[in-house]
C-alpha positions in Angstrom: 160.3 139.0 110.3 160.2 142.2 108.2 157.1 144.4 108.4 156.4 143.9 104.7 156.5 140.1 105.1 154.0 140.3 107.9 151.7 142.4 105.7 151.9 139.9 102.9 151.1 137.0 105.2 148.0 138.8 106.5 146.9 139.5 103.0 147.5 135.9 102.1 145.4 134.8 105.1 142.5 136.9 103.8 142.8 135.4 100.3 143.3 131.8 101.5 140.3 131.9 103.8 138.2 133.7 101.2 137.2 136.4 103.7 134.8 139.0 102.3 134.8 142.7 103.2 133.6 143.2 106.8 134.6 139.7 107.9 136.4 139.5 111.2 140.1 138.6 111.2 141.7 136.4 113.9 142.3 138.1 117.2 145.5 139.8 118.0 146.9 136.9 120.1 145.8 134.5 117.3 147.6 136.5 114.7 150.7 136.7 116.9 150.8 132.9 117.1 150.0 132.4 113.5 152.6 134.8 112.3 155.2 134.0 114.9 155.6 137.7 115.7 155.4 140.1 118.6 152.4 142.3 119.5 154.0 145.5 118.3 155.0 144.0 115.0 151.5 142.7 114.3 150.0 146.0 115.3 152.3 147.9 112.9 151.5 145.5 110.1 147.7 146.0 110.7 148.1 149.8 110.8 149.9 149.7 107.4 147.2 147.5 105.9 144.5 149.8 107.3 146.1 152.7 105.5 145.7 150.7 102.3 142.0 149.9 103.0 142.8 146.2 103.3 141.8 145.9 107.0 139.7 148.0 109.3 140.7 148.3 113.0 137.6 148.9 115.2 139.0 149.7 118.6 137.3 147.7 121.3 135.8 145.3 118.8 138.6 143.8 116.7 140.0 143.8 113.2 138.0 143.2 110.1 138.6 142.9 106.4 138.5 146.4 105.0 136.3 147.9 102.3 138.9 147.0 99.6 138.0 150.2 97.8 139.9 152.5 95.5 140.1 155.3 98.1 143.8 155.0 98.6 144.4 155.0 94.8 142.3 158.1 94.5 144.2 159.9 97.2 147.6 158.9 95.9 146.7 159.7 92.3 145.3 163.1 93.2 148.4 164.0 95.3 150.8 162.8 92.6 149.0 164.9 90.0 148.8 168.1 92.1 152.4 167.7 93.2 153.6 167.1 89.6 151.7 170.1 88.3 153.3 172.3 90.9 156.7 171.0 89.7 155.8 172.2 86.2 155.1 168.6 84.9 152.2 167.7 82.6 150.7 165.4 85.2 147.2 166.7 84.7 147.3 165.9 81.0 148.7 162.4 81.8 145.7 161.8 84.1 143.3 163.0 81.4 145.0 160.7 78.8 144.4 157.7 81.1 140.7 158.5 81.4 140.4 159.1 77.6 142.1 155.7 76.9 139.5 153.9 79.1 136.4 155.7 77.7 137.5 155.6 74.0 138.1 151.9 74.3 134.8 151.2 75.9 132.3 153.4 74.1 132.4 151.3 70.9 131.1 148.3 72.8 128.0 150.3 73.8 127.1 151.5 70.3 123.6 150.1 69.5 123.5 148.0 72.6 122.1 150.4 75.3 118.5 149.9 76.2 116.1 152.7 75.4 115.6 153.4 79.2 119.3 154.1 79.5 119.3 156.3 76.4 116.3 158.2 77.7 118.2 158.8 81.0 121.2 160.1 79.1 119.0 162.4 77.1 117.5 163.7 80.3 121.0 164.3 81.7 122.0 166.4 78.7 118.7 168.3 79.0 119.7 169.0 82.6 123.1 170.2 81.5 121.6 172.6 79.0 119.3 174.0 81.7 122.3 174.4 84.1 124.1 176.2 81.3 121.2 178.6 80.9 121.2 179.3 84.6 125.0 179.7 84.7 125.5 176.9 87.2 128.3 174.3 87.1 127.9 171.1 85.1 130.3 168.8 87.0 127.7 166.8 88.9 125.5 166.2 85.9 128.5 165.5 83.7 129.7 162.8 86.2 126.3 161.2 86.3 126.3 161.2 82.4 129.5 159.2 82.2 128.5 156.8 85.0 125.1 156.1 83.3 126.8 155.6 79.9 129.1 152.8 81.1 126.7 151.3 83.5 125.4 149.1 80.7 128.7 147.2 80.7 127.7 145.7 84.1 131.3 145.5 85.3 131.7 146.5 88.9 135.5 146.7 88.8 135.5 148.8 85.7 132.9 151.2 87.2 135.1 151.6 90.3 138.2 152.3 88.3 136.4 154.9 86.2 135.1 156.5 89.4 138.6 156.6 90.8 140.0 158.4 87.8 137.0 160.8 87.8 137.4 161.6 91.5 141.1 162.3 91.1 140.7 164.4 87.9 137.9 166.5 89.4 139.8 167.1 92.6 142.8 168.3 90.6 140.9 170.5 88.2 139.0 172.2 91.1 142.3 173.1 92.6 144.2 174.1 89.5 142.0 174.9 86.5 141.5 178.6 85.6 140.4 178.4 82.0 137.1 179.9 80.7 135.0 177.8 78.5 131.6 178.0 76.7 129.6 175.2 78.5 127.3 175.0 75.4 130.1 173.2 73.7 130.2 170.6 76.4 126.4 170.1 76.1 126.7 169.6 72.3 129.4 167.1 72.7 127.5 165.0 75.2 124.4 165.1 73.0 126.5 163.8 70.1 127.8 161.0 72.2 124.3 159.9 73.0 123.2 160.1 69.3 126.3 158.2 68.2 125.6 155.3 70.7 121.9 155.3 69.8 122.8 155.0 66.1 124.8 151.9 66.6 127.8 153.4 64.8 130.9 152.4 66.8 133.3 154.6 64.9 131.0 157.6 65.3 130.8 156.9 69.0 134.6 156.7 69.3 134.9 159.9 67.3 132.4 161.7 69.6 134.4 160.7 72.7 137.7 161.7 71.1 136.3 165.1 70.1 135.1 165.6 73.7 138.5 164.8 75.1 140.4 166.8 72.4 138.4 169.8 73.7 139.2 169.1 77.3 142.9 168.5 76.5 143.2 171.8 74.6 141.8 173.7 77.7 143.9 171.7 80.2 146.9 172.4 78.1 146.3 176.1 78.3 145.9 176.1 82.1 148.3 178.7 83.5 151.2 177.5 85.5 150.3 177.4 89.2 151.4 180.2 91.5 152.3 179.7 95.1 148.9 179.9 96.6 147.9 177.0 98.8 146.2 174.2 96.9 142.5 174.6 97.4 142.2 178.2 96.3 140.4 177.0 93.2 139.8 178.7 89.9 137.0 178.0 87.4 136.4 174.5 86.4 137.2 172.8 83.1 134.3 170.8 81.7 134.8 167.1 81.3 
């Protein structure tokens, strides 16, 4: 039996038995009997599934259903974007457009619907960004917290994980590649406008605020110099986002 077929059958077993993350899988001999395959073939299939985060092999204890996280997606997306950029492709802009499509499509659903406690938290995060700007420190951590708080109100775990995956990948890439100066006060103003637009209940204004924010990021990413041949990781200055 082909290795891919064994992987698919193990995945089907997890689905059919409704096994949650962390649940133990059948023992290796049980899997060999169930799959009708040899020990080496079963082990190779499990190793491949572990690389995808579908199973977790705990040596000396057994095999369990994995975390089923987006970690493999983040790693693959980041590598694809960095590699594409170094080939002269616009992969960084493509990644940005994916994130923009998600956020623009979602923010209108939040207009006028966020509770005051969430709005107050967003206000506080923008206040923190302004203080960080005055001190000359980076905004990336607070910026990320802002967007996570903004969409938290949708109460969609899968959506939150997808947004986090794109955020992680984009920030990894921009740390490695971006070298464009920027006035962080513009970023603060744009985030303040997003909060006010959502608070006002005006869905079109909220979409416009998000688009303006991404138009600004796109302009700066588009002006990022072509990479030289330094090893990835010798980062330049960050692009706000």
